[in-house]
N, C-alpha and C positions, 0 to 999 in steps of 0.2 A: 504493499500500499504506500502511496506517496506520503511523504512526511508532513506535508501541509495539511493532510486530512486528519491530523490530530486536532485541528480546529474545527468544531462543529459548524461555526459560521462559514468557513471556507467549503466544507463538505456540503452543506446545504446549497451554497451559491453554485458550486460546480454541478451538483446534481440537477438544480434547476436549469443550468446552462445546457447540459446534455439533454434534458427534457425538451427545452425550447428548440434546440437544433434538430432533434429527432421529429418533433411535431411539425416544424417548418418543412423538413424533407418529406414527411408523409403527405402533407396538404399539397405540396407541389407535385408529388408522384401521382396522386389522385386527381390532379387537375383543378383543385379548388383554389380559387383566386383570392385567398385570405392568408393573413399572417396569423401567428399564434394569438397575438393580442386582439386582433379582429374576431377571431374565433370565440373568444370569451364573450364578446358583445353579441355575436350571433347566437351563441348557446343561450344567453339570457333572454334574447327576443324570441327564440324558439320555445322557451318556457312561458313568456308573457310578452305578447306583441302589442303594438299600438300604445306605447307609453311615453310619457314626457322624458326629456333628457335628464331631468332631476331624479325621477323614479329610476331610470335606467342606471344613472350614476350610483345610486344606492345599491342596486342589484349586482353591479360589477365591481364595487368598491374603488371607483376611480373618480377623480374630480371632473367637473364639467369640462374644464378647458382640455384635459387629456382626452376625455371621451369625444369631444368635438372633432378632434383630428381623426379619430378612429371612424367615427361616423361619415365624415367627409370622404375618406378613402372607401368605405363600404358603399357609399352613394355612388362614387365614380365607377365602382364595379357593378353597379345596378343591383345591389343586394338589399339596400335599405333606402328609404326616402323620408323626407320630412313633410308632414301634412299639417295644415293648420289646425290647432286645437278647437274643438267645437264651441267652447265657452270662453275662449280667450284668444282674440286674434293676435295678440303679442307673443304667444308661445305656440309651440308645435309639438307634435307627437312623432316618434320614431316608428316607422312601420316596415315590416318586411316586404319586399317585392315578390312578385311571382317567381322570378328567377331563384330568390332565396328559399322560397317555399319548396320549389322543385328539388333544390339541393339538400333540403333538410335530412332526408333519410341517409343519403351518402355522407353528409357532414357528420351526423351522429354515429354512423358506423365507423368512419375513420377515427373519431374520438375513442370509441369503445376499443378498436384495434390497438390504438396507442396505449390506452390504459391497461389492456391485457398484456401487452408486451412489457410494459414497465413493471407490472406486478406478477408476472408469470411465475416467479420462484417463490412467491410468498403464500402462506396459508391464509384463510379467511380471518382467523383471529389476528395474525400479523397485520393484515390490511386494515382491519378495524382499528388496531392500536396505532398504526402509522397515521391514519386519518385523524385520530383523536389527537395525537401529538401535533400534527400540522395545524389543526384548529387551535389548539392551545398556544402554540407559538405565535400564530397570527393575532390572537386575542391579547395575549401578553404584550405584544409589541404595539397593539392598536387600542388597548384598554377597552376591549368590547366583549360582547357575548355574541356568538354566531346566531343565537336564537333571537337577538335584538333586531336583526336585519331581515 
């Protein structure tokens, strides 16, 4: 094992870097025109479409300015569009396009394949523990509760 992996911070950062690069490669291989960051936004919209940028921001744990750039790129790829909010002409909703809806099954399949590959050597109890640890790390650093969101 590399000697820098004696640091949990470095190990976590390097594991996430590998995950990001593997995800990027798989998305490209499958012809999906999204980055791993955009994938998070699409996934949230697949769960709950037609929501405000503020609501989407809470769902994906990103600030509005970061999210705006991701939405702009997803818009240029014809995967999302902004539509005027019905009760407030000053705001808008983020909506999946027909193209994004057609790609939903394929996108979710690729995500499942990535997760399966990443966790293939682990038991169900190890996966549950891993998820619990990741959530606790997230909340410790963010002073939150996953259930709050």
